[in-house]
C-alpha positions in Angstrom: -5.9 73.8 165.9 -7.2 70.2 166.2 -8.8 70.9 169.6 -10.6 74.1 168.2 -11.9 72.0 165.2 -13.1 69.3 167.5 -14.8 71.8 169.8 -16.6 73.3 166.8 -17.6 69.9 165.7 -19.2 69.3 169.1 -21.0 72.6 169.2 -22.5 72.0 165.8 -23.7 68.6 166.6 -25.5 69.8 169.8 -27.0 73.2 169.1 -29.5 73.0 171.9 -27.0 72.4 174.5 -24.7 75.2 172.8 -27.6 77.7 172.9 -28.4 76.8 176.6 -24.9 77.1 177.9 -24.5 80.5 176.1 -27.7 81.6 177.7 -26.6 80.6 181.1 -23.4 82.7 180.7 -25.2 85.7 179.4 -27.7 85.4 182.4 -24.9 85.2 184.9 -23.1 88.1 183.4 -26.0 90.6 182.6 -28.2 90.1 185.6 -30.0 93.3 186.2 -32.2 93.8 183.1 -32.9 90.2 182.8 -33.8 90.0 186.5 -36.1 92.8 185.8 -37.8 90.7 183.1 -38.1 87.7 185.3 -39.7 89.8 188.1 -42.5 90.6 185.5 -43.7 87.3 184.6 -41.0 86.8 182.0 -40.4 83.2 183.1 -44.2 82.3 182.8 -44.6 83.9 179.5 -41.6 82.0 178.3 -43.0 78.6 179.7 -46.4 79.4 178.1 -44.8 79.9 174.7 -42.7 76.8 175.1 -45.6 74.7 176.0 -47.5 75.7 173.1 -44.7 75.4 170.5 -44.3 71.7 171.7 -47.9 70.9 171.8 -48.5 71.9 168.1 -45.6 69.4 167.3 -47.6 66.5 169.0 -49.2 64.4 166.3 -52.9 63.4 167.0 -51.9 59.8 166.5 -49.4 60.1 169.4 -52.4 61.1 171.7 -53.9 57.6 170.8 -50.7 55.8 171.9 -50.9 57.6 175.2 -53.7 55.2 176.4 -51.5 52.3 175.7 -48.8 53.5 178.0 -50.9 54.0 181.0 -49.0 51.5 183.2 -45.7 53.3 182.6 -47.4 56.5 183.4 -48.9 55.3 186.3 -45.6 53.8 187.6 -43.8 57.2 186.8 -46.4 59.2 188.7 -46.2 57.0 191.7 -42.4 57.0 191.6 -42.2 60.9 191.2 -44.4 61.5 194.5 -42.7 58.8 196.5 -39.2 57.9 195.4 -38.0 61.5 194.4 -39.1 63.2 197.7 -37.3 60.6 199.5 -34.2 61.3 197.4 -34.3 64.9 197.7 -34.7 64.7 201.7 -31.5 62.4 201.6 -29.4 64.7 199.5 -30.5 67.8 201.7 -28.7 66.2 204.5 -25.5 67.2 202.7 -26.4 70.8 203.2 -26.2 72.6 206.7 -29.6 73.0 208.5 -31.4 76.1 207.7 -33.1 77.6 204.5 -30.8 76.4 201.9 -31.4 72.6 203.2 -35.2 73.3 203.0 -34.9 74.6 199.6 -33.0 71.3 198.3 -35.5 69.3 200.2 -38.4 70.7 198.2 -37.0 69.8 194.8 -38.2 66.3 194.8 -41.8 67.4 195.7 -42.1 69.3 192.4 -43.8 67.9 189.4 -41.7 67.2 186.2 -40.3 70.2 184.5 -42.6 71.9 181.9 -39.6 72.2 179.5 -39.2 68.3 179.6 -42.0 68.0 177.0 -39.9 70.1 174.7 -36.6 68.3 175.4 -38.4 65.0 174.8 -39.5 66.2 171.5 -36.0 67.5 170.8 -34.6 64.0 171.6 -37.1 62.3 169.1 -39.1 60.9 172.1 -42.8 60.6 172.7 -43.7 64.2 173.7 -47.5 63.0 174.4 -46.3 60.6 177.0 -44.2 63.7 178.6 -47.4 65.7 178.4 -49.3 62.9 180.3 -46.7 62.7 182.9 -46.7 66.5 183.3 -50.3 66.7 184.0 -50.4 63.7 186.3 -47.4 64.7 188.3 -48.6 68.4 188.6 -52.0 67.1 190.1 -50.2 64.8 192.5 -47.8 67.6 193.6 -50.6 69.9 194.3 -52.5 67.2 196.3 -49.6 65.8 198.2 -46.8 68.2 198.5 -47.9 69.8 201.8 -48.6 66.5 203.7 -45.1 65.1 202.6 -43.3 68.2 203.5 -45.0 68.3 206.8 -43.9 64.7 207.3 -40.3 65.4 206.1 -39.6 68.8 208.0 -42.1 68.5 210.9 -43.6 72.0 209.9 -44.8 73.2 206.6 -47.9 74.7 205.1 -48.6 74.8 201.3 -51.6 76.6 199.9 -52.5 74.9 196.5 -54.8 77.6 195.2 -52.1 79.9 193.7 -50.2 77.0 192.2 -53.3 75.5 190.5 -54.1 78.8 189.0 -50.7 79.6 187.7 -50.4 76.1 186.2 -53.7 76.4 184.4 -52.4 79.6 182.7 -48.9 78.4 181.9 -49.5 74.7 181.2 -53.0 73.6 180.7 -54.2 76.6 178.5 -51.4 76.6 175.9 -51.2 72.8 176.0 -54.8 72.5 175.0 -54.6 75.2 172.5 -51.5 73.8 170.8 -53.0 70.3 170.6 -56.4 71.6 169.2 -54.6 73.7 166.7 -52.7 70.7 165.5 -55.7 68.5 165.4 -58.5 70.6 164.3 -57.2 73.6 162.2 -56.5 71.9 158.7 -54.2 74.7 157.3 -52.1 74.6 160.7 -51.9 70.8 160.5 -50.6 71.0 156.9 -48.1 73.7 157.6 -46.7 71.8 160.8 -46.6 68.7 158.8 -44.0 70.1 156.6 -40.2 70.2 157.1 -40.4 73.9 157.4 -43.1 74.0 159.8 -41.4 71.4 162.2 -38.3 73.6 162.0 -40.0 76.7 163.0 -41.7 74.9 165.9 -38.3 73.6 167.1 -36.6 76.8 166.6 -39.2 78.6 168.7 -39.1 76.0 171.4 -35.2 76.2 171.4 -35.3 80.0 171.7 -37.8 79.7 174.6 -35.8 77.2 176.6 -32.5 79.3 176.0 -34.2 82.6 177.1 -35.6 80.7 180.0 -32.2 79.6 181.2 -31.0 83.3 180.8 -33.8 84.6 183.0 -33.1 81.9 185.7 -29.5 82.6 185.7 -30.1 86.3 186.2 -31.6 85.6 189.6 -28.9 83.3 190.8 -26.2 84.9 193.1 -23.5 82.5 193.8 -21.5 82.3 197.1 -19.3 80.0 198.9 -22.2 78.6 200.8 -23.4 77.2 197.5 -20.7 74.5 197.3 -22.7 71.9 199.3 -25.9 73.1 197.7 -24.5 72.4 194.2 -23.1 69.1 195.2 -26.5 68.1 196.8 -28.4 69.0 193.6 -26.0 67.2 191.2 -26.4 64.1 193.2 -30.2 64.5 193.1 -30.1 65.0 189.5 -27.9 62.0 188.9 -30.1 59.9 191.1 -33.3 61.0 189.4 -31.8 60.1 186.0 -31.0 56.6 187.1 -34.7 56.2 188.4 -35.8 57.6 185.1 -33.7 55.1 183.1 -34.9 52.2 185.2 -38.6 53.2 184.7 -38.0 53.1 181.0 -36.0 49.9 180.6 -38.9 47.9 179.3 -40.6 50.6 177.3 -40.5 51.5 173.7 -37.3 53.8 173.0 -39.4 56.9 172.2 -41.4 56.3 175.5 -38.3 55.5 177.4 -36.9 58.7 176.4 -39.9 60.6 177.8 -39.7 58.8 181.0 -36.0 59.4 181.5 -36.4 63.2 180.9 -39.8 63.7 182.9 -38.3 61.9 185.8 -35.1 63.6 185.9 -36.1 67.0 185.3 -38.3 68.6 188.1 -39.9 71.8 187.8 -37.8 74.4 189.6 -40.4 77.3 189.4 -42.8 75.1 191.3 -40.3 73.9 193.6 -39.5 77.5 194.5 -43.0 78.1 195.1 -43.5 75.2 197.4 -40.3 76.1 199.2 -41.5 79.7 199.6 -44.9 78.8 200.8 -43.7 76.3 203.3 -40.4 77.8 204.6 -40.2 81.3 203.4 -38.5 83.2 200.5 -35.0 82.4 201.6 -35.6 78.5 200.9 -36.2 79.4 197.3 -32.6 80.4 196.7 -31.2 77.1 195.6 -33.9 76.5 193.0 -32.6 78.9 190.4 -29.2 77.0 190.4 -31.2 73.8 190.1 -33.3 75.4 187.1 -29.9 75.9 185.2 -28.6 72.5 185.9 -31.6 70.8 184.8 -32.1 72.5 181.6 -28.6 72.2 180.7 -29.0 68.5 181.6 -32.3 68.1 179.5 -30.8 69.8 176.5 -27.6 67.6 176.7 -29.5 64.5 176.8 -31.6 65.4 174.0 -28.7 66.1 171.9 -27.0 62.8 172.8 -30.1 60.8 172.1 -30.7 62.5 168.8 -27.3 61.8 167.7 -27.6 58.2 168.6 -30.9 57.9 166.6 -29.2 59.5 163.5 -26.2 57.1 163.7 -28.5 54.1 164.1 -30.5 55.2 160.9 -27.4 55.6 158.9 -26.9 53.1 156.0 -23.9 50.9 156.4 -22.3 49.7 153.2 -21.4 45.9 153.5 -20.2 45.6 149.8 -20.4 47.6 146.6 -23.8 46.3 145.7 -25.4 45.8 149.2 -26.5 48.2 152.1 -28.2 47.6 155.3 -29.4 49.8 158.2 -28.0 49.6 161.8 -30.8 48.7 164.0 -31.9 50.9 166.8 -31.0 49.6 170.2 -34.0 48.8 172.5 -37.3 46.9 172.5 -39.7 47.4 169.5 
């Protein structure tokens, strides 16, 4: 009874993680109809909705703070296109030579996950910084993924045209429309500034993330061969999280959250596109599994960081006539 009560308490404290885990179970259990949706641009549609819902939650003032964080952004972008590809190459050695190893190797070449902007917002981080890293890392990946894969694998050819066109529709357009709506449409700005407006935007973002996980899970077909693949992807995820934590060590807490999530969450869909273009369709097989892992990780981190912030802001009673607040841990 105590265990069930504790489980319910944990699930209630981390609604995003609960929703994502439930979606993953549904996707793995009911694969055929969800795979049908995924094959008909369902993933891209959900990503566009997710980007828009997150963009409308970005306050115009946050965009002004983005310029002040240019050093952190630059370091994050350089790290993303140097350290992470080296890390994914290293962990790919855990997998036997072949298409699965090639797919794992492509993970580090992908830009930051589109959903990382939403998980940053869920965690109370600086979503504008995440958006900046997303745009910059996408440009870097398109420009440099081909040469780096050629260096790592000895043979690769990546055509950036399709990737650029897809990202323009899925990321750039909804991001621009969402930010413009919040900044230039007074009625929308007023609605989004209310508690109800924020809850609606957050609910849409959470639904999009959960539905996205379900569609990704519907395309994952696990087998005994995936034991080493899973281990390699978990090691890559843990290593990229450590890198992200180091990048944000001297930043404001909100910016540090953004750097942690954007660095540790790489875009599985773009990674799959890179792997397919460079090595053939079979190399994309591990990327669906990575998509599930990275979205579960992102939502779990968002819930943990939000809980820590809530605890830090709680008043603590010193005596019957005096209260104080527990200061947030981290630099100002």
